[in-house]
N, C-alpha and C positions, 0 to 999 in steps of 0.2 A: 633648564631644558636645552637640548641641542638646537642650534639654529637650523632652520629648514629652508632648502633651496629647491626651486623648480627649474629644471633644464628642459627646454623644448628642443625638438630635433635630437633627442638624447641617444637614439640608436644609430646616428650617423657617425662619420669619422671624427669630427671635432666634438660633437656632443658626448660621445662615449668617453673620450679622454677627459672631458670636463667632469663627468660623473665620477671617474676614478680620482681626480684631484680633490673634489669636495668630500668624498668618502674618506680619503687619506687625511684631510684637514679636520675631520671630526664632525661634519655636517650630516643631517638627515637629508637624503637626496630623493626628490620626487622626479622621476623621468617621464617624459611624455613624447610620443612619436606616433604618426599615422602609418609608418613603415612603407611609405611610397618609395623612398630612396634609401631609408635606413634598414638596418639588419639586426635582428635580436642577437645574433652571434656576437656582436660587439659588446653586448651587455650581460651575456649569460653567466659570466664569472661573478657578477654582482647580485644575482637573484637570491642566493642563500643568505645574504647580509641583511639583518633585521633593520638596518638603517637605510635600506634602499627599497623603493617601490616604483612600479612601472604602470603607466596608464596608456593604453592603446587608444589614442584620441587625435582628432584633427583640430588644430588650434584655430582654424578659420571658423569653427563652430564655437558656441558658447563654452567658456572654460570654467569648470568648477573644481576647486581644490579645497577639501575640508580642512579646518584648523588654521592656525596661524602660518604666515609665510614671511620670511625675512628677505629673501632675494629671488629674483627671476632672471634667468639667462635665456634670451630668446634666440635660438639657433636653428629653428625650423625653417628650412628652405632648400630646394634643389640648389646645388652649388656648382655643378659642372655643365658645360655647354650641351653635352649629349643629353642631359636631363631637361634643362629648362627650355631647350629648343623643341623637345617633344611634348612638354606639358607647360606651355607658356601661360595659360590662364591660371592654373594652380599656382604657378610661380608668382604671378602678380597678386593673387588672392592671399597667399601666406605673407607676402610683404606688406600688404595693406590691411586686410581684415584680421589676419593672424596677429600682426603687431598691435592693431587697435584693441583686440581682445586681451592681449597680454598686458598692455598699458592699463586697461580698465581693471584687470585683476590686481595689478600693482597698486592702483589708486584705492581699490576697495580694501586691500590687505595692509596698506601702509608699508609696502615692500619696496626695496630698491630694485630697479630693473636695468640690466645691461643688454643692449641689442647689438646683434652681429651685423654690422655693415661690411663693406668690402672696398678694396681698391678699385673695383669696377665703377664706383661712382665718379672716378676721374676719366672714364672712357678711354679713348685713344689720346693720351695726354699731350698737350702742347707745352707743358712745364715739366722739367726733369732735374732732379728727382721730384716726386710729388709731395708737397707739403699740405697740411690740413687746410690751409687758407685757399688752396686752388679749387675753383668751382667745377672744373672738369670740362670735357669735350665729348658729350654723349649724344648719339643719334637716337632720339626717343621712338622712332618708327622703324628702326632697323631690327634685325632678328635678335640682337643681344639686348635691345631696349627693354624687353620684358623683365630681365634680371636687373639691369643697371637702374632702371627707373623704379622698380620695386624697392630697391635699397635706398634710393634717394628719397622716396616717399617715406620710408621707414624712419630715416633721420629727421625729416620734417615733422612728422606727427609725434615723434619722441620728444623733440624740443618743444613742441606745442603743449604736450602734457606737462613738461617740466615748468614752462613759464606760466601756463594758465591754471593748471591743477596743482602745481608745486610738488609733483611726483619726483622722487629722487631717481634720476636717469643717468646712464653712462652709455657712450657710443664708441664702439671699436671699429676701425677700418682695417680689415684683415687682408694682408697681401698673401701671395702664393705660399701655401703651407703643404707639407708632406710628412709622411710617416706611416707606421703600421695602421692597419684598418682602412686605408683607402681602398676603393674598388678598382681592380685592375682594368675594368672596362668602362670607367666613368668618363673617358674622353680627355682628361687632363694630361699634360705632357709627361710627368714623371711615371704614373702608373701605366700610361700607354706605351712609353719607351720600354719599361721593364717587362710588361706583358708580351710585347712583340719579341723581345730578346729571349724570354723564357720559351716562347713557342717556336723559336727559330725563324721568325719572320723578319723581313727588312724593317728597319725603324723609319717611321714616317715623320718628316718634319714639314710643316706647312710654311709656304713662302720660301724665301731663300735662306732662312735660318738666322738672319741677322737680328730679328726681333729679340728683345731681352726680357728676362724675368728675374725675380729675386726670391729665392726659395728659403723658407723658414721651417725648421724642424718643429714638429707638433708640441714637444715638451716645452720649448721656448715660448711658443705662442700661448699655450695654456697658462704659463706663468705670467705672461703679460696681461692676459684676460683677468686672472685672479687679482693682480695688483691694481688694475684699473677699477674693477668692481669695488674694491675696498678703499679707493682713493676718494678725494673730494672734487675731482675734476669732471665737469658736466659736458664739455665740448668734445667733438670727435678726436680720437687719438689713433695715429697709424701704429700698427704692430706688425712688424715683418723684419726680414733680414735684408740689409742694404747691400749685401754682396751680390752684385749684378752679373749675369752671365747670358751670352747669346744662346738661343735654343740649339743652334748647330753645335756649339762647344758642349752644351749640356748633354746632347745626344751622344757625343763622343765620350764624355765622362761615363755615361751609363754603359756604353759598349765596353769600355775598358774594365769597368767594375764586373760585368757579367762574364767577360772573357769570350764573348761570342764573336763570330766572324761575319755576321750578316752585314749588309750594306745600309747606308743612310740614303733614303729616297725622298724626293721633294715633290710636294703637291701644292696647288694654288692656295693662297692665303684666304681664310674665311672672311666674310664681310665684317668690317668694323673691328677686326682683331687688333688689339693694342700693339703698337710697334715697340714700345718700351715701357718698363715697369720697374720702379725702384722707390722704396719708401724713404722719405726723410723722417728719421726717428728722433729728431731733436727733442720733441715734446716728451716722448716716452722716456728718454734718458733723464730729462730734467724733472719731470713730474712723478714718474713711477720708479726711477732709479733702475730702469730695465733696459737691457739690450741682449741680443741673442748670444748664447754661449756655445752652442753645438755647431761645429763647422760642417760644411757640406759633405766632405768625404766621410766623416763619421756618421752623419745622419743618413746618407745614401746607403752605407753599408748595413745599418740597422733596418732600413726599409727593404732593401733587396733581400736580406736574410728572412724577413717576415714573408715576403711574397714567395720566395723559393720554398718555404716550409709549408705552403698551402698544398692541398691535394691537387695533382696535375689537372683534374677536371675543372678546377677553379680557373686555371690559366686559359682555358678554352671557352669559358662561359660567355655567352652572348650578352650584349647590353640589355638592360631591363626593358620590357615592354610595358606600356602604360595604357590605362583606359583613356578614352577621349577626354580632351580638356574641357571640363564643364564650367 
C-alpha cells in the first residue's frame, strides 16, 4: 500500500507545494486546513487525483484521521505579520494546541512527524549568521511574541514527545521563503514589493532598508523538508538560503525586474523587527546533503511571472479580514 502523509496548513503557500511534492513522490496525501489564511485555489489542481483528499478542519480541535498514517507535516499557522498581528490568539493556539493534537495523533498512529518552526525563534539575533545552537533574542510580550513564542513552544513540546513518548519527530527552522502561491497582500517583503509595483504604487521599505534577509525559493525549501523528514536527525535544522541581501537592495532588484519607475519610500521600522537574518546551513549540508540550487534572479523571475499572470483584481485585493481572536 502507498504510504499516507497528513499535511496540515495544506491550502497555504508552503503546504500546497508540499502536497504537490508528496503526490509526485507517490504518496497518498491527506490535506487539512481551516482556510483562515489558506486558499483552496492552491489545491484545486489536486482534487481530481484519487491519491489526494482534503479535510476542512481546525487542528486546534481534536484530529481524527481514519486508517494508518506514516507521516505528519504540521504546517498550520499564520506566517505573515499582517496575519498573526490580527489574529494573535489563534496564532498561539495553533502553535500550542494544534501542535499538541498533531503530536498526539503521531503517537496514536505510530507516525513520524515534522513540525514547521521558523527563523523567528532567533528573534532579533545577536549572533550572525544564526546557528541551530543559538537560543535567540525574543521579546515574549512584544507584538511579534505571539508568533515567535508559539514556534518556540512548538519545538519544546515536540522534543518532549520525542524524549518522553519516543515519538519520531523532526524540526525544521524555515528562513524567508518565496515563490508562486504567496499572497500579494500578506505583508511580507517580496509579495508586498511586487504587488506595489504591479499597482503602480511606490515601494515601501520599513526602516532605512539596511536590515537584511536571506530568501530561499520554495522548490529548494520543499526539497530540504522532504530530506529532513526522511533523515534520522531529531534536532532542529535550519533550511534557507544564506545569500543575504539588504531590503533596500532587494527592493531595487524587484524594481529592476518589473521595469517600473515608481520610487522607494521609507517608513518607521515595526517593533522588534529583526535587523539581520541569515541561516547557517552547515548542518543541512552535512546531514541532508542539501543546499539551495535556485539563484535569486531565477526565482524572482518565476515569482514575478506568477503574480503578473493573476487577474488584475487580485493585485488590488485587500488584506484578509478575520473574526475576533477567540
